[in-house]
Every structure is written in C-alpha cells, then in structure tokens.
C-alpha positions as CSV (number, residue, x, y, z in Angstrom):
1,X,202.2,290.4,43.4
2,X,204.2,291.3,46.5
3,X,207.8,292.0,46.1
4,X,210.7,292.5,48.5
5,X,211.8,296.0,49.1
6,X,215.1,297.0,47.5
7,X,218.0,298.6,49.3
8,X,218.4,301.6,47.0
9,X,216.0,304.1,45.5
10,X,215.6,303.9,41.7
11,X,214.4,307.0,39.9
12,X,211.3,307.5,38.0
13,X,210.5,310.1,35.3
14,X,208.0,311.5,33.0
15,X,210.2,310.7,30.0
16,X,209.6,307.5,28.0
17,X,212.7,305.6,29.2
18,X,215.2,306.3,32.0
19,X,218.4,304.3,32.6
20,X,219.4,304.1,36.2
21,X,222.7,303.0,37.7
22,X,222.7,299.8,39.8
23,X,224.6,298.9,42.9
24,X,227.2,296.1,42.9
25,X,224.8,293.8,44.6
26,X,222.5,293.9,41.6
27,X,219.6,295.5,43.4
28,X,218.8,297.9,40.6
29,X,221.6,297.7,38.0
30,X,220.6,298.9,34.5
31,X,217.0,299.3,35.7
32,X,214.7,301.1,33.2
33,X,211.3,302.6,33.7
34,X,209.1,302.8,30.7
35,X,205.8,304.4,29.8
36,X,204.6,302.4,26.9
37,X,202.9,304.7,24.2
38,X,200.1,302.2,23.8
39,X,199.4,301.8,27.5
40,X,196.0,303.4,27.1
41,X,195.0,300.5,24.9
42,X,195.3,298.3,27.9
43,X,192.1,300.0,29.1
44,X,190.3,298.7,26.0
45,X,192.1,295.4,26.2
46,X,193.6,295.5,22.7
47,X,197.1,294.3,23.6
48,X,198.6,290.9,24.2
49,X,202.1,290.2,25.5
50,X,204.2,287.6,23.7
51,X,207.4,286.5,25.4
52,X,209.7,285.5,22.6
53,X,213.0,285.8,24.5
54,X,213.4,285.7,28.3
55,X,215.3,289.0,28.4
56,X,213.7,290.7,25.4
57,X,209.9,290.7,25.7
58,X,208.1,292.0,22.6
59,X,204.8,293.7,22.9
60,X,202.6,293.8,19.8
61,X,199.2,295.2,19.2
62,X,196.6,292.5,18.6
63,X,193.1,293.8,18.1
64,X,190.4,291.2,18.7
65,X,187.4,293.5,18.7
66,X,186.8,297.1,19.5
67,X,186.7,298.3,23.1
68,X,187.5,295.2,25.1
69,X,189.2,294.7,28.5
70,X,188.6,296.0,31.9
71,X,186.3,298.8,30.7
72,X,183.9,296.3,29.0
73,X,183.9,293.8,31.9
74,X,183.1,296.5,34.3
75,X,180.5,297.9,32.0
76,X,178.7,294.6,31.7
77,X,178.8,293.8,35.4
78,X,177.3,297.2,36.4
79,X,174.7,297.2,33.7
80,X,173.4,293.8,35.0
81,X,173.2,295.3,38.5
82,X,171.0,298.2,37.3
83,X,168.9,296.1,34.9
84,X,165.7,296.4,36.9
85,X,166.3,299.8,38.6
86,X,164.2,301.9,36.2
87,X,161.5,299.3,35.5
88,X,160.9,297.8,38.9
89,X,157.1,298.0,38.8
90,X,156.9,296.3,35.4
91,X,159.3,293.5,36.4
92,X,157.3,292.9,39.6
93,X,154.1,292.6,37.5
94,X,155.8,290.1,35.2
95,X,156.8,287.8,38.1
96,X,153.6,288.3,40.0
97,X,155.4,289.7,43.0
98,X,155.8,293.1,44.7
99,X,158.4,295.8,44.1
100,X,160.2,295.1,47.4
101,X,161.1,291.6,46.1
102,X,162.6,293.0,42.9
103,X,164.6,295.7,44.7
104,X,165.8,293.1,47.2
105,X,167.6,291.3,44.3
106,X,170.3,293.9,44.4
107,X,170.6,293.3,48.2
108,X,171.4,289.7,47.4
109,X,173.8,291.0,44.8
110,X,175.6,293.0,47.5
111,X,175.5,290.1,50.0
112,X,177.2,287.8,47.5
113,X,180.1,290.3,47.3
114,X,181.4,289.3,50.8
115,X,182.2,285.5,50.3
116,X,183.9,286.5,47.0
117,X,186.1,289.3,48.4
118,X,188.9,287.1,49.8
119,X,189.4,284.8,46.8
120,X,189.0,287.7,44.4
121,X,191.6,289.8,46.3
122,X,194.0,286.9,46.6
123,X,193.6,286.1,42.9
124,X,194.3,289.7,41.8
125,X,197.2,290.2,44.1
126,X,198.8,286.8,43.5
127,X,198.0,285.9,39.9
128,X,197.1,289.2,38.3
129,X,194.4,290.9,36.2
130,X,193.9,288.3,33.5
131,X,192.7,285.3,35.5
132,X,190.6,287.5,37.8
133,X,188.8,289.1,34.8
134,X,188.3,285.8,33.0
135,X,186.7,284.5,36.2
136,X,184.6,287.6,36.6
137,X,183.3,287.5,33.0
138,X,182.3,283.8,33.2
139,X,180.5,284.1,36.5
140,X,178.8,287.3,35.5
141,X,177.5,285.7,32.2
142,X,176.2,282.6,34.0
143,X,174.3,284.8,36.5
144,X,172.6,286.5,33.5
145,X,171.8,283.1,32.1
146,X,170.0,282.1,35.3
147,X,167.8,285.2,35.1
148,X,166.9,284.5,31.5
149,X,166.2,280.8,32.0
150,X,163.2,281.9,34.2
151,X,161.3,281.9,30.9
152,X,161.4,278.1,31.0
153,X,159.6,277.7,34.3
154,X,155.9,278.0,35.0
155,X,156.3,278.0,38.7
156,X,156.4,281.6,40.1
157,X,158.5,280.6,43.1
158,X,161.1,278.8,40.9
159,X,161.3,282.0,38.8
160,X,162.0,284.1,41.9
161,X,164.6,281.6,43.1
162,X,166.4,281.8,39.7
163,X,166.3,285.5,39.8
164,X,167.9,285.5,43.3
165,X,170.5,283.0,42.2
166,X,171.4,284.9,39.1
167,X,171.7,288.2,41.0
168,X,173.9,286.6,43.6
169,X,176.3,285.2,41.0
170,X,176.5,288.6,39.3
171,X,177.3,290.1,42.7
172,X,179.8,287.3,43.4
173,X,181.7,288.2,40.2
174,X,182.0,291.9,41.1
175,X,185.0,291.8,43.5
176,X,187.1,290.1,40.7
177,X,186.8,293.3,38.6
178,X,186.1,295.8,41.2
179,X,185.3,298.7,40.0
180,X,184.0,295.4,38.8
181,X,181.2,296.7,40.2
182,X,179.8,299.9,40.9
183,X,177.7,297.7,42.0
184,X,179.8,296.7,42.4
185,X,182.2,298.4,41.3
186,X,183.1,301.7,40.0
187,X,186.6,302.6,40.1
188,X,188.0,299.5,41.7
189,X,190.5,296.8,42.2
190,X,191.2,295.9,38.6
191,X,191.4,299.5,37.4
192,X,193.5,300.7,40.4
193,X,195.9,297.8,40.0
194,X,196.2,298.3,36.2
195,X,196.8,302.0,36.7
196,X,199.5,301.4,39.2
197,X,201.3,298.8,37.0
198,X,201.0,300.6,33.7
199,X,201.0,304.4,34.5
200,X,203.3,306.8,36.3
201,X,202.1,309.4,38.8
202,X,201.2,311.9,36.1
203,X,198.7,309.5,34.5
204,X,197.3,307.1,37.1
205,X,194.2,309.0,38.1
206,X,193.1,309.7,34.6
207,X,193.8,306.0,33.6
208,X,191.8,304.8,36.6
209,X,189.0,307.1,35.7
210,X,188.9,306.0,32.1
211,X,188.8,302.3,33.0
212,X,186.3,302.9,35.8
213,X,184.0,304.7,33.4
214,X,182.6,301.2,32.6
215,X,180.8,301.4,36.0
216,X,178.7,304.6,35.6
217,X,178.4,304.0,31.8
218,X,177.1,300.5,32.5
219,X,174.7,301.9,35.1
220,X,173.5,304.5,32.6
221,X,173.1,301.9,29.9
222,X,171.0,299.7,32.2
223,X,168.8,302.6,33.2
224,X,168.3,303.6,29.6
225,X,168.1,300.3,27.8
226,X,165.6,298.6,30.2
227,X,162.8,301.1,29.7
228,X,163.4,301.1,26.0
229,X,163.1,297.3,25.8
230,X,160.2,296.9,28.2
231,X,158.1,299.9,27.3
232,X,155.8,299.3,30.3
233,X,154.9,295.9,28.9
234,X,155.4,293.0,31.4
235,X,155.5,290.5,28.6
236,X,158.8,292.0,27.3
237,X,160.8,291.2,30.5
238,X,161.9,287.8,29.2
239,X,163.3,289.5,26.1
240,X,165.0,292.0,28.4
241,X,166.7,289.2,30.3
242,X,167.8,287.5,27.1
243,X,169.4,290.7,25.7
244,X,171.4,291.2,28.9
245,X,172.6,287.6,28.9
246,X,173.8,287.9,25.3
247,X,175.5,291.2,26.1
248,X,177.2,289.7,29.1
249,X,178.5,286.7,27.1
250,X,179.8,288.8,24.2
251,X,181.3,291.5,26.4
252,X,182.9,288.8,28.6
253,X,185.1,287.8,25.7
254,X,187.0,291.0,26.3
255,X,188.6,289.3,29.3
256,X,190.7,287.2,27.0
257,X,192.5,290.3,25.7
258,X,193.7,291.5,29.2
259,X,197.1,290.8,30.6
260,X,198.9,291.5,33.9
261,X,201.7,294.0,33.7
262,X,204.3,295.5,31.2
263,X,207.8,294.0,31.1
264,X,209.3,297.3,32.3
265,X,207.6,299.2,35.2
266,X,206.5,302.8,34.7
267,X,207.6,304.2,38.1
268,X,209.5,303.6,41.2
269,X,206.5,302.5,43.2
270,X,205.6,300.0,40.5
271,X,209.2,298.6,40.5
272,X,209.3,298.2,44.2
273,X,206.0,296.3,44.3
274,X,203.9,295.8,47.4
275,X,203.9,293.9,50.6
276,X,202.2,290.5,51.0
277,X,198.4,290.3,51.3
278,X,198.3,289.4,55.0
279,X,200.9,292.0,55.9
280,X,198.9,294.6,54.0
281,X,195.8,293.8,56.0
282,X,197.7,294.4,59.2
283,X,199.0,297.8,58.0
284,X,195.6,298.9,56.9
285,X,194.0,297.9,60.3
286,X,196.3,300.5,62.0
287,X,196.0,303.2,59.4
288,X,193.7,305.9,60.8
289,X,193.4,308.1,57.7
290,X,192.4,305.1,55.6
291,X,189.3,304.6,57.8
292,X,188.4,308.2,57.5
293,X,188.6,307.8,53.8
294,X,186.5,304.6,54.1
295,X,183.7,306.6,55.7
296,X,183.8,309.1,52.9
297,X,183.7,306.4,50.3
298,X,180.9,304.6,52.0
299,X,178.7,307.6,51.6
300,X,179.6,307.9,47.9
301,X,179.2,304.2,47.0
302,X,176.0,303.8,49.0
303,X,174.5,306.8,47.2
304,X,175.3,305.2,43.9
305,X,173.8,301.9,44.9
306,X,170.6,303.4,46.1
307,X,170.2,305.6,43.1
308,X,170.8,302.7,40.7
309,X,168.3,300.5,42.5
310,X,165.5,302.9,43.7
311,X,165.5,305.7,41.2
312,X,162.1,304.6,39.8
313,X,160.8,303.9,43.4
314,X,161.8,307.4,44.4
315,X,160.1,309.3,41.6
316,X,157.2,307.3,40.1
317,X,154.9,307.6,43.1
318,X,155.0,311.3,42.6
319,X,153.8,311.2,39.0
320,X,157.0,310.7,37.0
321,X,157.1,307.8,34.5
322,X,159.6,305.0,34.3
323,X,161.1,306.7,31.2
324,X,161.6,309.8,33.4
325,X,163.4,307.8,36.0
326,X,165.6,306.2,33.4
327,X,166.5,309.7,32.0
328,X,167.3,311.0,35.5
329,X,169.6,308.0,36.0
330,X,171.3,308.6,32.6
331,X,172.0,312.2,33.4
332,X,173.4,311.2,36.8
333,X,175.8,308.8,35.2
334,X,176.8,310.8,32.1
335,X,177.6,314.0,34.0
336,X,179.6,311.8,36.4
337,X,181.6,310.3,33.6
338,X,182.5,313.7,32.1
339,X,183.4,315.0,35.5
340,X,185.6,312.0,36.3
341,X,187.6,312.5,33.1
342,X,188.1,316.2,33.5
343,X,188.9,316.0,37.2
344,X,191.2,313.0,36.6
345,X,193.2,314.9,34.0
346,X,193.5,318.0,36.3
347,X,194.5,316.1,39.4
348,X,197.2,314.1,37.6
349,X,198.9,317.4,37.1
350,X,198.0,319.4,40.2
351,X,198.0,316.5,42.8
352,X,195.1,318.2,44.6
353,X,193.3,314.9,45.4
354,X,192.5,315.8,49.0
355,X,191.1,319.2,48.3
356,X,189.0,318.0,45.4
357,X,187.4,315.3,47.7
358,X,185.9,318.1,49.8
359,X,184.5,320.0,46.9
360,X,183.0,316.9,45.3
361,X,181.4,315.8,48.5
362,X,179.9,319.3,48.9
363,X,178.4,319.0,45.4
364,X,176.8,315.7,46.5
365,X,175.1,317.5,49.4
366,X,173.6,320.1,47.1
367,X,172.5,317.4,44.6
368,X,170.8,315.1,47.3
369,X,168.8,318.1,48.7
370,X,167.8,319.2,45.3
371,X,166.7,315.7,44.3
372,X,164.5,315.4,47.4
373,X,162.8,318.8,46.8
374,X,162.4,318.3,43.1
375,X,160.8,314.9,43.6
376,X,158.3,315.7,46.3
377,X,157.4,319.0,44.6
378,X,157.2,317.4,41.2
379,X,159.7,319.8,39.6
380,X,161.4,317.8,36.8
381,X,163.8,320.6,35.9
382,X,165.1,320.7,39.5
383,X,165.7,317.0,39.5
384,X,167.8,317.2,36.4
385,X,169.9,319.9,38.0
386,X,170.1,317.9,41.2
387,X,171.3,314.7,39.5
388,X,173.9,316.8,37.7
389,X,175.4,317.8,41.0
390,X,174.9,314.4,42.5
391,X,176.5,312.5,39.7
392,X,179.2,315.2,39.1
393,X,180.2,314.9,42.7
394,X,179.8,311.2,43.4
395,X,181.3,309.5,40.4
396,X,184.6,311.3,40.2
397,X,184.9,310.5,43.9
398,X,185.2,306.8,43.1
399,X,188.5,307.2,41.3
400,X,189.8,309.9,43.7
401,X,189.0,307.6,46.7
402,X,190.7,304.6,45.2
403,X,193.8,306.6,44.4
404,X,193.9,308.1,47.8
405,X,193.4,304.7,49.3
406,X,196.4,303.4,47.4
407,X,198.4,306.5,48.3
408,X,197.8,306.5,52.1
409,X,198.3,302.7,52.5
410,X,201.4,302.2,50.2
411,X,203.1,299.7,50.1
412,X,199.9,297.8,50.6
413,X,198.7,296.3,47.3
414,X,196.2,298.4,45.4
415,X,193.6,295.6,45.2
416,X,193.7,295.2,48.9
417,X,193.0,298.8,49.8
418,X,190.4,299.1,47.1
419,X,188.8,295.8,48.2
420,X,188.4,296.9,51.8
421,X,186.9,300.2,50.7
422,X,184.3,298.3,48.7
423,X,183.7,295.7,51.4
424,X,182.9,298.3,54.1
425,X,180.7,300.3,51.8
426,X,178.9,297.2,50.5
427,X,178.1,296.1,54.0
428,X,176.6,299.5,54.8
429,X,174.7,299.4,51.5
430,X,173.0,296.1,52.4
431,X,171.8,297.6,55.7
432,X,170.5,300.7,53.8
433,X,168.6,298.5,51.4
434,X,166.7,296.8,54.2
435,X,166.1,300.2,55.9
436,X,164.9,301.8,52.6
437,X,162.5,299.0,51.9
438,X,161.0,299.4,55.4
439,X,160.5,303.2,54.8
440,X,158.1,302.8,51.9
441,X,154.7,304.3,52.7
442,X,152.3,301.4,52.5
443,X,149.4,303.6,51.3
444,X,151.1,305.8,48.6
445,X,154.3,303.8,47.9
446,X,156.2,307.1,48.4
447,X,159.8,306.9,49.5
448,X,160.4,310.4,50.7
449,X,162.1,309.1,53.9
450,X,164.4,307.0,51.8
451,X,165.5,310.1,50.0
452,X,166.5,311.6,53.3
453,X,169.0,308.8,53.6
454,X,170.7,310.2,50.4
455,X,171.1,313.6,52.1
456,X,172.5,312.0,55.2
457,X,175.0,309.9,53.2
458,X,176.2,313.0,51.3
459,X,176.5,315.0,54.5
460,X,178.5,312.3,56.1
461,X,180.9,312.1,53.2
462,X,181.4,315.9,53.3
463,X,182.0,316.1,57.0
464,X,184.4,313.2,57.1
465,X,186.3,314.6,54.1
466,X,187.3,317.6,56.3
467,X,189.1,315.2,58.6
468,X,191.2,313.4,56.0
469,X,194.8,314.5,56.4
470,X,197.8,312.5,55.5
471,X,200.7,312.4,52.9
472,X,200.4,310.7,49.6
473,X,203.1,308.0,50.1
474,X,203.6,306.9,46.5
475,X,203.9,310.5,45.3
476,X,206.4,311.2,48.0
477,X,208.4,308.1,47.0
478,X,208.4,309.0,43.3
479,X,209.2,312.7,43.9
480,X,212.2,311.6,46.1
481,X,213.3,309.2,43.4
482,X,213.1,311.8,40.8
483,X,215.3,314.2,42.8
484,X,217.9,311.4,43.3
485,X,217.8,310.7,39.6
486,X,218.4,314.4,38.8
487,X,221.3,314.5,41.3
488,X,222.8,311.4,39.9
489,X,222.5,312.7,36.3
490,X,224.2,315.9,37.3
491,X,227.0,314.2,39.1
492,X,227.6,311.9,36.2
493,X,227.8,314.7,33.7
494,X,230.2,316.6,36.0
495,X,232.4,313.6,36.3
496,X,232.3,313.0,32.6
497,X,233.3,316.6,32.0
498,X,236.3,316.3,34.3
499,X,237.5,313.1,32.6
500,X,237.1,314.6,29.1
501,X,239.0,317.8,30.1
C-alpha cells in the first residue's frame, strides 16, 4: 500500500533489530526494523499472522502442508501454461485439429493477461498479497477445470472453445501472482512485493529468486510431466487434463497460507512505503532507464514464452522426439533455476546487478545461436549445451530485471513496475506468436525461421543492456540511512560517555 513520505530518515541495518530515535512530531519515534528469522518460510507459505494485541502482534508458525504459498501458486500457473508445449502434435491429434490451433492457446493465454493487469495491480498494491493470490489460485483452477471438462463433449468445436476459455482464464489469473506467470510469470509482482516487504537489501534478490523459482520449475514440470502422461497416445490427453486440474486445485490451497507483510518493516525503504498507484504510473512514464530495462526484459520473457510453447515444434520436424523436446525444456529450466539461486546470492552481497545483466544477456545470445545450429544440424549434444546457456542466461535475468525495475523506479510500488515490465513483454510475445505461426514451412513443418527470432530477441536484450545506466535508488536510500544510524549511534555513545564522566 502507498504511504506518505516521512520527514526524517530512519536507519536500516543487517542486524536483527535496530532501535531508532524519533523526532518530537512522532514521525519515527521508537521505530524498529526487524528481519524475522522465519522470513524464508513466507516463500513456502508456512506462516500466519495472528493479531492478539493492537501493539503487540504475535507471529507463530502454522504449517498447513509442505511447500505452500507464492512458490506453489506460481508453479501451478506456469505448469498449466506449458502443459501442451512438449506434446503439441499429440494434443492436436486428440482434438482433431492442427498444431497451430494448439499453440495459439498460449496466445489467448497471453491476451487474457491484459484485461487483468489493472485489477490485479490494484489489488496487490491496495489490499496486498493474500487476496491477490487467493483470486489467482481460484481462477487458475477453474481454467484447468474447463480444459478437463472437454471430455464431456462430443462436439469438436465445443471442445476447442472450452480449451480457449480455459487457457484464457489461466492467463487472466497470471497478473495476480506475477511471476504468477512466467507465462506468465517468472519473477514477478507477488515475489517482488514480498521480497520488498520481508527482506532487507542483503536478501531481496535471493528471496525474489527463490519465490520466482516456481515459474521455471513449473515450466520444467509441464515439459516433463506431459510427455510422461501422454506417451504419444492421443487417448491419454483427457487424463492429462484431469491431472493438471487436480494439481491446480490442490496447489491452490497454498494461497490460504499467505499473508501481506510483517508487523515490523525490514528496511528503510519498506518503512517509507511507496507512492499511490496513479502517481507511480506517471513517474514510470518519464523514467528513461526503466524503458531501456523493459526492452531488455521483453527479449528475456519472449524467449521463455516461445521456448515453453514451441520447443516441440522447433525440434520434432528435424527428427527429435517429443520426449527429446521435453528433456531440452527441462534442462533449460533446471539450469536457469540453479543459476538464479547462485547469482541471486552473489548479487545480494556484491550489488553488481547492472553488470550481471550484460553477462547474462550475452549467454542468451550464445545459447540461441547454438540451439539453432544444433536443431537444424541434428546435433543433440549441442542443443543440450545451448539450452544450458539459454536457460542459465534468461531465467536469472527475470529476478535481476524485476529488482532493477523496483530500484530505478523507487518509490513506485514494486507490483506496478513489475506489472508494466510484464505487460510490455506480453504484448510483444503475442505478436511473436502470430509471426512464429506464420513462419512454419507448410511442406516440412520446420520452424527454422522461428528460431531466428530467438537469436534476434537475445541480441536485442544484450545490446540494450549496454545502455542501461542509472542509480539503484532503494540501495542508495538504505545506505544513506545506515550511515545516519551509525553517526547517531556514535553521537549517542559519546554523549553518554560525557554524562557518565
């Protein structure tokens, strides 16, 4: 929620609790910052807040089920997005349609993102994480239900309409979690907002990366699970849809274990809060570095979208199997997950976000070129190396981009900056879906020209990353507050020594 700026800086620290002096006007008197030891459990949604006394909130651990919360909602949403990515030909056979119709389901998924972006951002910024994630989980599960209920219809056109409606609802739910969706979402609104409200500057990026792992891991699960369930048998698609519906419903219960913010803020930027939603939009519109970052992120997110949707279309016409395509997708995601964790931990200490963005984008370029060559030349080993570079570059860039977006636009709300990054990239992804479908060779079904798009996207991200130059505003604020705290502490000790002597 937005909050009015205060008149005096309040210090933040890496210690567990810091007492800060307040001015006589009461702007910050007796203010404390706290890093709760169990803050990482918020990622898994294992904590509830119970307000027993107005001035003495008590936080207790309440474990409903293992690994709930933002991670699992994001995992479910992205897994549903990539459901048909590795088994597109078999799903098309089951529904008596062509592969273009099946791949276009994800385009509808992306289109549905736009009408949801404003209410989702408003809900996150105004009412917090809990109502947003409960809404996302409910809509996401109902979308999966519509895909499964196609089994009850004998009319092929009705089946297709239900598939489109289900995919649209899954896409509509994604802005509420963002990161909700790598599809949606990978490293997105909910994770960025939670990291800002629960973690200090020395832990935000790693926390964001951990929460956002639900996106690549969900994508990997979809690319692995679908071929395992279908096994090239069109008759198994209905079972596939049922499994994904059950998983969405069960994982959606994790939203009940999520809450908004700790009683005591972890940092100066968290204490100060952010500007109102409309004011934040105006500030972003005039922020040049943010739009450079948006171009970088568009290349990253669009690459993920295309890989999640077309991986089987890319490789199977050249002799690879659907299982091969699923394995390529899993390596892409798993390497990205490992990279995001390692890079997040390093950057939280070094603060080298801007430099890392350039190196990661360069890795994407190498990976996209290798993927093209390995596919058209039927070199499986080269594809595995290529997706290692592609995933290792792209997926860590999600959390880095979201953090840089929050840094360069502060005091704009984290959900607002992240939402705009996603909105821009989703719009471009929709266009690229249409273009990619048009580039399929009608004779061989080969999509080599579509793979050229991946190279162009990676190159665009790398080139634009060279032009991103600005200060990290939250870090500057918190470093300044830390210096003032140290000066205040020194002055207090000096004064105390004089009095005692």
